[in-house]
One Martini backbone bead per residue (centre of mass of N, CA, C, O) as a GRO file, in nm:
protein
  381
    1MET     BB    1  10.537  -0.902   0.194
    2ALA     BB    2  10.232  -0.843   0.158
    3LYS     BB    3  10.149  -1.144   0.111
    4ASN     BB    4  10.232  -1.234   0.416
    5GLN     BB    5  10.003  -1.059   0.510
    6SER     BB    6   9.746  -1.034   0.697
    7MET     BB    7   9.443  -0.888   0.750
    8GLU     BB    8   9.490  -0.846   1.051
    9GLU     BB    9   9.753  -0.682   1.021
   10LEU     BB   10   9.642  -0.460   0.835
   11SER     BB   11   9.419  -0.355   1.039
   12LYS     BB   12   9.650  -0.228   1.235
   13LEU     BB   13   9.699  -0.018   1.049
   14SER     BB   14   9.654   0.324   1.037
   15ILE     BB   15   9.549   0.345   0.736
   16TYR     BB   16   9.273   0.180   0.825
   17LYS     BB   17   9.200   0.417   1.038
   18ILE     BB   18   8.913   0.555   0.948
   19PRO     BB   19   8.727   0.811   0.997
   20HIS     BB   20   8.389   0.888   1.101
   21PHE     BB   21   8.148   1.120   0.999
   22LYS     BB   22   7.912   1.359   1.127
   23GLN     BB   23   7.683   1.566   1.181
   24ASN     BB   24   7.836   1.832   1.374
   25ASP     BB   25   8.114   1.777   1.368
   26ILE     BB   26   8.441   1.835   1.488
   27VAL     BB   27   8.715   1.946   1.286
   28GLU     BB   28   9.066   1.894   1.195
   29GLY     BB   29   9.285   2.055   0.945
   30THR     BB   30   9.449   2.072   0.620
   31VAL     BB   31   9.530   2.271   0.374
   32VAL     BB   32   9.548   2.152   0.009
   33GLY     BB   33   9.338   2.363  -0.132
   34VAL     BB   34   9.287   2.662  -0.354
   35THR     BB   35   9.003   2.849  -0.461
   36ASN     BB   36   8.745   3.058  -0.544
   37LYS     BB   37   8.520   2.821  -0.464
   38GLU     BB   38   8.735   2.644  -0.286
   39VAL     BB   39   8.831   2.430  -0.003
   40LEU     BB   40   9.074   2.195   0.083
   41VAL     BB   41   9.062   1.931   0.343
   42ASP     BB   42   9.262   1.746   0.560
   43VAL     BB   43   9.100   1.501   0.801
   44GLY     BB   44   9.161   1.179   0.768
   45GLY     BB   45   8.975   1.067   0.567
   46LYS     BB   46   8.849   0.912   0.284
   47SER     BB   47   8.797   1.219   0.233
   48GLU     BB   48   8.781   1.532   0.158
   49GLY     BB   49   8.728   1.846   0.250
   50ILE     BB   50   8.479   2.115   0.193
   51ILE     BB   51   8.489   2.472   0.123
   52LEU     BB   52   8.285   2.699   0.034
   53GLY     BB   53   8.293   3.020  -0.075
   54GLU     BB   54   8.067   3.141   0.122
   55GLU     BB   55   8.231   3.054   0.389
   56ARG     BB   56   8.463   3.291   0.353
   57VAL     BB   57   8.248   3.493   0.457
   58THR     BB   58   8.408   3.687   0.703
   59ASP     BB   59   8.523   3.879   0.981
   60ASP     BB   60   8.758   3.688   1.004
   61GLN     BB   61   9.089   3.729   0.921
   62LEU     BB   62   9.190   3.425   0.944
   63TYR     BB   63   8.983   3.347   0.680
   64LYS     BB   64   9.048   3.532   0.425
   65ASN     BB   65   9.361   3.382   0.366
   66LEU     BB   66   9.373   3.099   0.271
   67LYS     BB   67   9.626   2.835   0.280
   68VAL     BB   68   9.847   2.617   0.227
   69GLY     BB   69   9.887   2.459   0.557
   70ASP     BB   70   9.655   2.539   0.708
   71ARG     BB   71   9.482   2.539   1.010
   72VAL     BB   72   9.150   2.402   1.076
   73ILE     BB   73   8.817   2.457   1.197
   74ALA     BB   74   8.520   2.248   1.162
   75THR     BB   75   8.192   2.175   1.044
   76VAL     BB   76   7.972   1.928   0.974
   77ILE     BB   77   7.721   1.920   0.725
   78TYR     BB   78   7.818   1.682   0.526
   79PRO     BB   79   7.946   1.365   0.489
   80GLU     BB   80   7.830   1.369   0.172
   81ASP     BB   81   7.848   1.440  -0.150
   82GLU     BB   82   7.822   1.389  -0.492
   83ARG     BB   83   8.162   1.379  -0.484
   84GLY     BB   84   8.248   1.272  -0.176
   85TYR     BB   85   8.255   1.507   0.009
   86LEU     BB   86   8.325   1.686   0.297
   87VAL     BB   87   8.113   1.918   0.434
   88LEU     BB   88   8.213   2.245   0.544
   89SER     BB   89   8.227   2.481   0.832
   90LEU     BB   90   8.356   2.773   0.969
   91LYS     BB   91   8.141   2.939   1.119
   92ARG     BB   92   8.038   2.716   1.324
   93ALA     BB   93   8.353   2.689   1.447
   94GLU     BB   94   8.456   2.970   1.538
   95LYS     BB   95   8.399   2.974   1.845
   96ILE     BB   96   8.563   2.726   1.919
   97ARG     BB   97   8.835   2.829   1.817
   98LYS     BB   98   8.856   3.081   1.990
   99TRP     BB   99   8.847   2.942   2.270
  100ARG     BB  100   9.095   2.771   2.222
  101ASP     BB  101   9.296   3.007   2.167
  102LEU     BB  102   9.243   3.156   2.435
  103THR     BB  103   9.332   2.928   2.621
  104ASN     BB  104   9.621   2.915   2.512
  105ALA     BB  105   9.688   3.213   2.582
  106PHE     BB  106   9.650   3.176   2.885
  107LYS     BB  107   9.862   2.947   2.933
  108SER     BB  108  10.103   3.124   2.779
  109GLU     BB  109  10.082   3.433   2.836
  110SER     BB  110   9.989   3.605   2.608
  111VAL     BB  111  10.014   3.885   2.409
  112LEU     BB  112   9.740   4.108   2.349
  113GLU     BB  113   9.535   4.283   2.123
  114VAL     BB  114   9.320   4.564   2.194
  115GLU     BB  115   8.997   4.739   2.186
  116VAL     BB  116   8.835   5.007   2.295
  117ILE     BB  117   8.464   5.045   2.337
  118GLU     BB  118   8.423   5.077   2.658
  119TYR     BB  119   8.282   5.181   2.982
  120ASN     BB  120   8.294   5.143   3.338
  121LYS     BB  121   8.327   5.149   3.681
  122GLY     BB  122   8.533   4.885   3.657
  123GLY     BB  123   8.617   4.946   3.338
  124LEU     BB  124   8.707   4.785   3.032
  125VAL     BB  125   8.575   4.738   2.714
  126VAL     BB  126   8.686   4.491   2.478
  127ASP     BB  127   8.831   4.389   2.172
  128LEU     BB  128   8.862   4.024   2.106
  129TRP     BB  129   8.823   3.876   1.828
  130SER     BB  130   8.515   3.979   1.830
  131MET     BB  131   8.523   3.992   2.148
  132ARG     BB  132   8.426   4.038   2.470
  133ALA     BB  133   8.614   4.216   2.716
  134PHE     BB  134   8.799   4.270   3.037
  135ILE     BB  135   8.939   4.562   3.219
  136PRO     BB  136   9.028   4.638   3.509
  137LEU     BB  137   9.137   4.908   3.669
  138SER     BB  138   9.359   4.743   3.840
  139HIS     BB  139   9.473   4.636   3.529
  140LEU     BB  140   9.605   4.870   3.449
  141ASP     BB  141   9.834   5.049   3.371
  142ARG     BB  142  10.008   5.236   3.592
  143VAL     BB  143   9.967   5.496   3.436
  144HIS     BB  144   9.662   5.488   3.400
  145PHE     BB  145   9.592   5.441   3.698
  146ALA     BB  146   9.719   5.702   3.807
  147GLU     BB  147   9.551   5.898   3.635
  148ILE     BB  148   9.273   5.812   3.746
  149ASN     BB  149   9.332   5.871   4.044
  150LYS     BB  150   9.391   6.170   3.995
  151LYS     BB  151   9.117   6.249   3.876
  152THR     BB  152   8.953   6.164   4.123
  153ALA     BB  153   9.091   6.360   4.324
  154GLU     BB  154   9.028   6.627   4.160
  155GLY     BB  155   8.705   6.553   4.022
  156GLY     BB  156   8.600   6.280   4.034
  157THR     BB  157   8.390   6.100   3.837
  158LYS     BB  158   8.395   6.280   3.583
  159SER     BB  159   8.705   6.270   3.535
  160THR     BB  160   8.720   5.966   3.504
  161GLU     BB  161   8.533   5.945   3.255
  162GLU     BB  162   8.712   6.118   3.072
  163LYS     BB  163   8.953   5.927   3.074
  164LEU     BB  164   8.807   5.673   2.972
  165ASN     BB  165   8.695   5.801   2.710
  166SER     BB  166   8.988   5.851   2.583
  167LEU     BB  167   9.029   5.522   2.533
  168ILE     BB  168   8.849   5.507   2.307
  169GLY     BB  169   9.002   5.325   2.035
  170LYS     BB  170   9.228   5.209   2.176
  171LYS     BB  171   9.532   5.034   2.191
  172LEU     BB  172   9.597   4.739   2.378
  173SER     BB  173   9.786   4.544   2.609
  174GLY     BB  174   9.745   4.191   2.708
  175LYS     BB  175   9.645   3.940   2.948
  176ILE     BB  176   9.503   3.655   3.047
  177ILE     BB  177   9.339   3.585   3.384
  178GLU     BB  178   9.040   3.508   3.276
  179ILE     BB  179   8.838   3.209   3.185
  180ASP     BB  180   8.479   3.153   3.074
  181GLU     BB  181   8.278   3.002   2.857
  182GLU     BB  182   8.008   2.960   3.007
  183LYS     BB  183   8.010   3.288   3.090
  184ASN     BB  184   8.147   3.464   2.875
  185ARG     BB  185   8.450   3.518   3.013
  186ILE     BB  186   8.698   3.791   2.984
  187VAL     BB  187   9.010   3.864   3.148
  188LEU     BB  188   9.240   4.137   3.166
  189SER     BB  189   9.592   4.249   3.172
  190GLU     BB  190   9.813   4.522   3.153
  191LYS     BB  191  10.017   4.529   3.402
  192ASP     BB  192  10.146   4.232   3.373
  193ILE     BB  193  10.342   4.351   3.121
  194THR     BB  194  10.447   4.600   3.337
  195GLN     BB  195  10.694   4.564   3.525
  196ALA     BB  196  10.807   4.781   3.799
  197VAL     BB  197  10.944   4.558   3.966
  198THR     BB  198  11.213   4.432   4.077
  199ASP     BB  199  11.352   4.149   4.195
  200GLU     BB  200  11.497   4.282   4.433
  201GLU     BB  201  11.254   4.438   4.545
  202LEU     BB  202  11.069   4.194   4.584
  203THR     BB  203  11.247   4.039   4.784
  204ALA     BB  204  11.245   4.261   5.002
  205LEU     BB  205  10.939   4.272   5.048
  206VAL     BB  206  10.898   3.972   5.125
  207GLY     BB  207  11.106   3.972   5.364
  208ASP     BB  208  10.911   4.168   5.549
  209ILE     BB  209  10.723   3.933   5.561
  210LYS     BB  210  10.497   3.765   5.785
  211GLU     BB  211  10.361   3.531   5.949
  212GLY     BB  212  10.031   3.666   6.020
  213ASP     BB  213   9.996   3.884   5.841
  214THR     BB  214   9.808   4.173   5.747
  215LEU     BB  215   9.677   4.236   5.428
  216GLU     BB  216   9.635   4.396   5.109
  217GLY     BB  217   9.423   4.307   4.823
  218VAL     BB  218   9.389   4.216   4.477
  219VAL     BB  219   9.204   4.062   4.245
  220SER     BB  220   9.375   3.908   3.955
  221GLY     BB  221   9.249   3.606   3.977
  222ILE     BB  222   9.047   3.316   3.861
  223MET     BB  223   9.013   2.986   3.990
  224PRO     BB  224   8.892   2.685   4.090
  225PHE     BB  225   9.135   2.678   4.330
  226GLY     BB  226   9.137   3.013   4.336
  227LEU     BB  227   9.307   3.317   4.436
  228PHE     BB  228   9.458   3.590   4.294
  229ILE     BB  229   9.696   3.808   4.459
  230GLU     BB  230   9.767   4.158   4.498
  231ILE     BB  231   9.960   4.349   4.671
  232ILE     BB  232   9.891   4.649   4.856
  233THR     BB  233   9.919   5.005   4.887
  234ARG     BB  234   9.907   5.325   5.079
  235GLU     BB  235   9.924   5.672   5.099
  236ASP     BB  236   9.600   5.704   5.131
  237LYS     BB  237   9.392   5.560   5.369
  238SER     BB  238   9.122   5.737   5.319
  239ASP     BB  239   9.143   5.616   5.021
  240LYS     BB  240   8.995   5.328   4.893
  241ASN     BB  241   9.061   5.387   4.566
  242LYS     BB  242   9.370   5.428   4.653
  243PHE     BB  243   9.647   5.246   4.507
  244ILE     BB  244   9.949   5.028   4.520
  245PRO     BB  245  10.107   4.808   4.346
  246THR     BB  246  10.377   4.571   4.431
  247GLY     BB  247  10.401   4.260   4.284
  248ILE     BB  248  10.285   4.083   4.496
  249GLU     BB  249  10.205   3.739   4.512
  250GLY     BB  250   9.907   3.532   4.573
  251LEU     BB  251   9.725   3.253   4.735
  252VAL     BB  252   9.382   3.156   4.764
  253HIS     BB  253   9.258   2.892   4.857
  254ILE     BB  254   8.951   2.752   4.854
  255SER     BB  255   8.985   2.660   5.166
  256GLU     BB  256   9.051   2.996   5.243
  257ILE     BB  257   8.785   3.170   5.195
  258SER     BB  258   8.581   2.990   5.378
  259TRP     BB  259   8.394   2.821   5.620
  260GLU     BB  260   8.243   2.762   5.391
  261LYS     BB  261   8.140   2.608   5.123
  262VAL     BB  262   8.318   2.616   4.807
  263ASN     BB  263   8.256   2.585   4.471
  264HIS     BB  264   8.342   2.887   4.368
  265PRO     BB  265   8.521   3.176   4.381
  266SER     BB  266   8.314   3.351   4.198
  267ASP     BB  267   8.084   3.346   4.425
  268HIS     BB  268   8.262   3.570   4.610
  269PHE     BB  269   8.453   3.689   4.374
  270ASN     BB  270   8.619   3.949   4.188
  271VAL     BB  271   8.787   4.104   3.972
  272GLY     BB  272   8.914   4.385   4.175
  273ASP     BB  273   8.888   4.307   4.449
  274ILE     BB  274   8.913   4.421   4.786
  275LEU     BB  275   9.116   4.254   5.048
  276PRO     BB  276   9.182   4.092   5.329
  277VAL     BB  277   9.488   3.916   5.437
  278MET     BB  278   9.657   3.622   5.538
  279VAL     BB  279   9.964   3.496   5.623
  280ILE     BB  280  10.078   3.163   5.610
  281SER     BB  281  10.300   3.169   5.375
  282LYS     BB  282  10.636   3.157   5.213
  283ASN     BB  283  10.817   3.192   4.893
  284GLU     BB  284  11.134   3.317   4.847
  285ASN     BB  285  11.218   3.197   4.569
  286GLU     BB  286  10.928   3.316   4.426
  287ASN     BB  287  10.769   3.542   4.573
  288LYS     BB  288  10.536   3.388   4.740
  289LEU     BB  289  10.199   3.360   4.870
  290GLU     BB  290  10.008   3.231   5.139
  291LEU     BB  291   9.657   3.271   5.179
  292SER     BB  292   9.384   3.421   5.387
  293VAL     BB  293   9.042   3.492   5.472
  294LYS     BB  294   8.906   3.317   5.706
  295ARG     BB  295   9.126   3.385   5.941
  296LEU     BB  296   8.977   3.680   5.980
  297GLN     BB  297   8.757   3.500   6.090
  298GLN     BB  298   8.532   3.346   6.270
  299ASN     BB  299   8.527   3.038   6.406
  300PRO     BB  300   8.237   2.848   6.435
  301TRP     BB  301   8.369   2.599   6.606
  302ILE     BB  302   8.422   2.783   6.828
  303GLY     BB  303   8.204   2.686   7.084
  304ALA     BB  304   7.993   2.470   6.975
  305LYS     BB  305   7.948   2.286   7.228
  306GLU     BB  306   7.812   2.518   7.395
  307LYS     BB  307   7.597   2.612   7.178
  308TYR     BB  308   7.550   2.278   7.113
  309PRO     BB  309   7.418   2.079   7.302
  310GLU     BB  310   7.330   1.792   7.392
  311ASN     BB  311   6.979   1.740   7.321
  312THR     BB  312   6.926   1.977   7.147
  313LYS     BB  313   6.724   2.191   6.968
  314VAL     BB  314   6.732   2.247   6.608
  315LYS     BB  315   6.777   2.465   6.321
  316GLY     BB  316   6.793   2.405   5.954
  317ILE     BB  317   6.952   2.384   5.636
  318VAL     BB  318   6.947   2.202   5.358
  319THR     BB  319   7.242   2.145   5.141
  320LYS     BB  320   7.284   1.818   5.134
  321ILE     BB  321   7.260   1.494   4.960
  322GLU     BB  322   7.335   1.166   5.055
  323SER     BB  323   7.346   0.827   5.091
  324PHE     BB  324   7.420   0.871   5.420
  325GLY     BB  325   7.285   1.173   5.409
  326ALA     BB  326   7.237   1.503   5.565
  327PHE     BB  327   7.306   1.842   5.533
  328VAL     BB  328   7.315   2.104   5.794
  329ARG     BB  329   7.269   2.449   5.839
  330LEU     BB  330   7.306   2.651   6.126
  331GLU     BB  331   7.554   2.825   6.014
  332PRO     BB  332   7.796   2.989   5.891
  333GLY     BB  333   8.028   2.716   5.861
  334LEU     BB  334   7.798   2.523   6.005
  335GLU     BB  335   7.763   2.168   5.992
  336GLY     BB  336   7.543   1.895   5.989
  337LEU     BB  337   7.461   1.538   6.036
  338ILE     BB  338   7.215   1.321   5.897
  339HIS     BB  339   7.198   1.018   5.936
  340ILE     BB  340   7.018   0.766   5.801
  341SER     BB  341   6.970   0.635   6.092
  342GLU     BB  342   6.852   0.948   6.191
  343ALA     BB  343   6.607   0.944   5.999
  344ALA     BB  344   6.256   1.005   5.959
  345GLY     BB  345   6.295   1.117   5.659
  346PRO     BB  346   6.263   1.296   5.400
  347VAL     BB  347   6.452   1.553   5.242
  348GLU     BB  348   6.516   1.905   5.136
  349VAL     BB  349   6.675   2.118   4.958
  350GLY     BB  350   6.626   2.435   5.132
  351LYS     BB  351   6.501   2.317   5.383
  352GLU     BB  352   6.367   2.312   5.690
  353VAL     BB  353   6.489   2.165   5.998
  354GLU     BB  354   6.443   1.949   6.279
  355ALA     BB  355   6.677   1.879   6.549
  356ILE     BB  356   6.911   1.673   6.729
  357VAL     BB  357   7.181   1.677   6.929
  358LEU     BB  358   7.443   1.434   6.964
  359ASN     BB  359   7.726   1.565   6.852
  360VAL     BB  360   8.047   1.745   6.924
  361ASP     BB  361   8.347   1.811   6.711
  362GLU     BB  362   8.574   2.055   6.695
  363ARG     BB  363   8.836   1.935   6.578
  364SER     BB  364   8.678   1.780   6.324
  365GLN     BB  365   8.418   1.926   6.246
  366LYS     BB  366   8.161   1.769   6.394
  367LEU     BB  367   7.793   1.713   6.355
  368ALA     BB  368   7.532   1.541   6.511
  369LEU     BB  369   7.207   1.440   6.392
  370SER     BB  370   6.837   1.419   6.467
  371THR     BB  371   6.496   1.327   6.363
  372ARG     BB  372   6.400   1.060   6.491
  373ARG     BB  373   6.399   1.154   6.800
  374ILE     BB  374   6.162   1.341   6.765
  375GLU     BB  375   5.949   1.138   6.668
  376GLU     BB  376   6.008   0.959   6.940
  377LYS     BB  377   6.021   1.155   7.185
  378VAL     BB  378   6.285   1.239   7.293
  379LEU     BB  379   6.450   1.362   7.539
  380TYR     BB  380   6.527   1.712   7.599
  381LYS     BB  381   6.672   2.021   7.693
   0.00000   0.00000   0.00000
């Protein structure tokens, strides 16, 4: 049968699709052999990869006892040594592997064990797989959190520090609620794995909430698309630092954070921040709320037509330049557009410009500006 197959057909078989590696490539493979001097790894190439003995000396326990069948991530040091092996390094790929595993743990909501190494006014700094992570005070187990609030009430900051100091060296369990490799930021929650409110109680609490209600919440997680909020209550409303998490969760979509354009929610809030929110809608089947921060603030577009009449001269800051024109911020949350046909010349982001108002449409939240008409000395009011 093989004789009847053309070379073209054979070339389509996956066995002939052998990857080619170059220096600094990241590869993943399976350990197929282990000796005191080296580890052989099948990476699907024309030859096996080899990890030399000195590369196994690392603080990471996951690499201390490699055995046949283990999956590893490594960096290519040399595409081929004198024996034809692909020379690999575990150490250089260690950080990449850790971030990949942490991201998977975040997605799967895995419970992880950490050790407290220090504290600050916002929470606990912990060791997670030899990396620094953070647990905000508001995300400690409800028992720990209640104890810290009690210490604060009894003796102020010093008593709180004593309680936090007593946690150093302790092992805690938590799950990742925020992860950002670029910012080297990992935030965990201890309380999220110790749900104190039953499903029946949660359903009853959500049932009492109405659309349009203003509630108070703590930021429990941050994602590119918005803020996760846990609704809180207070026994003593005079103490802004003392509150009780209810277990009710909601989402503030990025479009509901501010009347201004929001590039990323983390530019405006941090995990642990306490803020008022308005209930937009609720999903009683899942006991989830859709929330808004900006609707508790004045909409800058209301009354904009009276505030910026046509043909009046205004000043603003250029915030963005597109192929069709430039956006200019007149005030927080209110931007106008200088269309390219109405531009007198080039503008620069961050610089102030003077323009004339051409039109204001409050309903569609659009404001047209012109710098060309100033240059042409068009009359304005």
